C-alpha positions as CSV (number, residue, x, y, z in Angstrom):
1,M,-24.8,-13.6,4.2
2,T,-21.8,-15.5,4.7
3,K,-20.3,-17.9,2.8
4,L,-18.0,-20.8,3.8
5,T,-15.0,-22.1,0.7
6,T,-12.4,-24.4,1.9
7,I,-9.7,-24.3,0.0
8,P,-7.1,-27.0,-0.2
9,F,-3.0,-25.9,0.6
10,H,-0.5,-28.5,1.0
11,D,-1.9,-31.1,3.4
12,D,-4.1,-28.7,5.0
13,T,-7.5,-27.2,4.6
14,L,-8.0,-23.8,4.6
15,F,-11.2,-22.2,5.9
16,V,-12.2,-18.7,4.5
17,S,-15.6,-17.1,5.3
18,E,-16.7,-14.9,2.5
19,A,-18.7,-11.9,4.1
20,P,-19.8,-8.9,3.0
21,E,-17.5,-6.6,4.5
22,G,-14.9,-9.1,3.1
23,V,-13.0,-12.2,3.2
24,Y,-11.6,-13.8,6.3
25,V,-9.4,-16.6,7.2
26,A,-10.0,-19.1,9.9
27,V,-6.8,-18.5,12.2
28,K,-7.1,-22.0,14.4
29,P,-6.8,-24.5,11.1
30,I,-3.7,-22.7,10.3
31,C,-2.1,-23.0,13.7
32,D,-2.9,-26.3,13.9
33,G,-1.4,-27.0,10.3
34,L,1.9,-25.0,11.8
35,G,2.1,-26.9,15.2
36,I,1.8,-23.6,17.0
37,D,-0.5,-22.2,20.3
38,P,-3.9,-20.8,18.6
39,K,-4.8,-19.1,21.3
40,K,-1.4,-17.3,21.8
41,Q,-1.7,-16.5,17.9
42,R,-5.0,-15.0,18.5
43,E,-3.5,-13.0,21.4
44,R,-0.6,-11.6,19.5
45,I,-3.0,-10.8,16.5
46,Q,-5.5,-8.9,19.1
47,R,-2.4,-7.0,20.7
48,D,-1.3,-5.7,17.2
49,P,-3.2,-2.5,16.6
50,V,-3.4,-3.2,12.5
51,L,-4.3,-7.1,12.7
52,S,-7.0,-6.2,15.5
53,E,-8.7,-4.1,13.5
54,G,-9.2,-7.6,10.8
55,G,-10.1,-9.9,13.1
56,A,-13.7,-11.4,13.5
57,M,-15.5,-14.1,15.1
58,M,-17.4,-16.4,12.6
59,A,-19.6,-19.2,12.5
60,L,-17.6,-22.4,11.1
61,P,-19.5,-26.0,10.5
62,S,-17.6,-28.3,13.0
63,A,-19.1,-31.8,13.7
64,G,-20.4,-30.7,16.7
65,G,-22.1,-27.7,14.9
66,P,-21.8,-24.4,14.0
67,Q,-18.7,-22.7,16.5
68,E,-17.4,-19.4,16.6
69,T,-14.0,-19.4,15.4
70,F,-11.3,-15.9,15.2
71,C,-10.7,-15.3,11.7
72,L,-8.4,-12.9,10.1
73,G,-9.0,-10.9,7.0
74,L,-7.3,-12.0,4.0
75,D,-6.0,-8.5,3.6
76,L,-3.8,-8.7,6.8
77,L,-3.2,-12.7,6.8
78,Q,0.4,-11.8,5.5
79,G,1.0,-9.7,7.6
80,W,0.1,-12.1,10.9
81,L,2.3,-15.0,9.0
82,F,5.3,-12.8,8.7
83,G,5.0,-12.2,12.3
84,I,5.9,-16.0,12.8
85,D,9.4,-16.6,13.4
86,A,10.1,-19.7,11.7
87,A,13.3,-20.1,14.6
88,R,11.0,-20.7,17.5
89,V,8.6,-23.5,16.0
90,A,9.4,-27.0,16.2
91,P,12.3,-28.1,13.7
92,E,9.9,-30.4,12.0
93,A,7.3,-27.3,11.5
94,Q,9.9,-24.9,10.0
95,P,8.8,-26.0,6.3
96,R,5.3,-25.5,6.8
97,V,5.9,-22.1,8.4
98,L,8.3,-20.9,5.6
99,A,5.4,-22.6,3.2
100,Y,2.5,-20.6,4.5
101,K,5.0,-17.5,4.5
102,R,5.8,-18.3,0.3
103,E,2.4,-19.6,-0.7
104,C,-0.9,-19.0,1.2
105,C,-2.0,-15.5,0.4
106,A,-0.8,-15.7,-2.9
107,V,-2.9,-19.2,-3.4
108,L,-6.1,-17.5,-1.5
109,F,-6.2,-14.2,-3.4
110,R,-5.5,-16.1,-6.7
111,H,-8.6,-17.9,-5.6
112,F,-11.1,-14.9,-4.6
113,Y,-9.3,-12.4,-7.0
114,G,-7.3,-14.1,-9.8
115,G,-9.6,-15.1,-12.6
116,R,-9.6,-11.5,-13.6
117,P,-7.8,-10.6,-16.5
118,A,-4.8,-8.7,-16.1
119,L,-5.2,-5.0,-17.6
120,G,-3.2,-4.2,-21.2
121,H,-1.1,-1.3,-21.4
122,G,-2.9,1.6,-21.7
123,E,-6.4,0.3,-20.4
124,S,-8.3,1.7,-17.6
125,I,-8.5,0.4,-14.5
126,Q,-12.1,1.4,-13.9
127,P,-13.5,-1.8,-13.1
128,A,-11.4,-1.9,-10.3
129,R,-13.1,1.5,-8.3
130,D,-16.2,-0.9,-8.1
131,E,-13.9,-3.3,-5.6
132,P,-15.0,-3.2,-1.7
133,V,-12.3,-1.0,0.1
134,P,-10.4,-4.0,1.8
135,V,-9.5,-5.3,-1.8
136,K,-8.4,-2.2,-3.4
137,R,-6.4,-2.3,-0.1
138,Q,-4.7,-5.4,-1.1
139,L,-4.3,-3.9,-4.9
140,V,-2.1,-1.3,-3.8
141,T,-0.3,-3.6,-1.3
142,E,0.5,-5.8,-4.5
143,A,1.5,-2.6,-6.4
144,R,3.5,-1.4,-3.5
145,Q,5.7,-4.7,-3.0
146,T,5.8,-5.5,-7.5
147,F,6.3,-2.2,-8.8
148,G,6.8,0.3,-5.8
149,T,5.7,3.3,-3.6
150,R,5.2,5.5,-6.5
151,A,3.5,3.2,-8.7
152,A,1.3,2.3,-5.4
153,G,0.7,5.5,-4.6
154,A,-0.3,6.7,-8.2
155,L,-2.9,3.4,-7.7
156,W,-4.3,4.5,-4.6
157,L,-5.3,7.8,-6.4
158,A,-6.7,6.0,-9.4
159,L,-8.9,3.2,-7.2
160,G,-10.5,6.3,-5.7
161,L,-9.0,5.8,-1.8
162,P,-8.9,8.6,0.5
163,R,-6.3,11.3,0.2
164,V,-4.5,13.2,3.3
165,P,-2.6,16.4,2.4
166,E,0.5,14.5,4.3
167,M,0.4,12.9,1.1
168,G,1.9,15.3,-0.8
169,E,1.4,16.2,-4.9
170,P,0.1,13.3,-6.5
171,P,2.3,11.4,-9.1
172,R,2.6,13.5,-12.7
173,Q,3.9,10.7,-14.5
174,G,1.1,8.3,-15.7
175,A,-1.2,9.7,-13.4
176,L,-3.8,10.7,-16.3
177,A,-3.9,6.9,-17.9
178,L,-4.0,5.4,-14.1
179,A,-7.1,7.9,-13.3
180,G,-8.7,6.6,-16.3
181,A,-9.2,10.1,-17.9
182,A,-9.5,10.1,-21.2
183,P,-7.1,11.9,-23.8
184,G,-7.3,15.6,-23.5
185,Q,-9.2,15.4,-20.8
186,S,-7.7,16.9,-17.4
187,S,-6.7,15.4,-14.1
188,P,-8.7,15.8,-11.2
189,A,-7.7,19.0,-8.9
190,P,-5.3,18.0,-6.2
191,A,-7.2,18.7,-2.9
192,A,-7.2,21.5,-1.1
193,R,-4.3,22.1,1.9
């Protein structure tokens, strides 16, 4: 079952569809607010090998009844927004493009995931292991942007996301605490190469 949420953002309204497979944001209203062509932006998203994986058609209400609307997964929205060149939009739209780049994803992420308390030092992240994969990926992305690649790698492993041999050996520093291992308990054995 899909749930529609509207979120005010500056003078715009963001339309978000919560589906079992993740959180999706309607692209056209954002394009309309930025003064850019939604059709061209949809084509740009569909040409991108990563962004295209997160595109989906969702039925959103409109004055004429439910309409199929192109949406992008919340975890990929920032990638799309950062691909919009503020210098190539109308001068009056440039501040809005920059505001979207700076704030939109953070506002949406806080709305859907920000109500959770921050972990204190040494606390287990076990509850995050139960999150859907897109949420886990977003957490890893945020960790990389905030704390760097080592922290993101450790979080990736701690959240139980898949590991491939090309990733190398897991980080040793703090790996037990991140993996939720109790003191005196050994860490999981590395995957066979």
